[in-house]
C-alpha positions, 0 to 999 in steps of 0.5 A: 714361359713368361716374357717381355718384348725389348726391342722389335727388330722389324724383320716380319714376315707373313707366313700364313694369311686365311685358310690356309693357317691350320686354326683358323677355325679355332682363332675366329671362335675365341677371338672373331672373324677378320683378316687373321695372319700367322707372321714372324720377327726376330725380337730381343726378349727378356725371359722371367730369369732376367736374361736378355737373348734374342729370339724368333717370334709366331703370332696371329694377327687380324685387323682390328683383333692385333696380335694374339698368342705371342709364342717364341718359336727359337732362340737365336 
């Protein structure tokens, strides 16, 4: 599902770091080595059909690499 982040609510929390991430090997193979973290936040998003809502987003992030694989975990 494609979406656009309209506004971050900045309630960012770290879910996992380093080897506690289940997909750490795939992340390192695909994007490179780094200090990988899995994070979550609540943000306002716009869906493809124009609907605006709040959702919990999850993504992976590493210093120097940035946010990767942002996905909607649930709608609020």
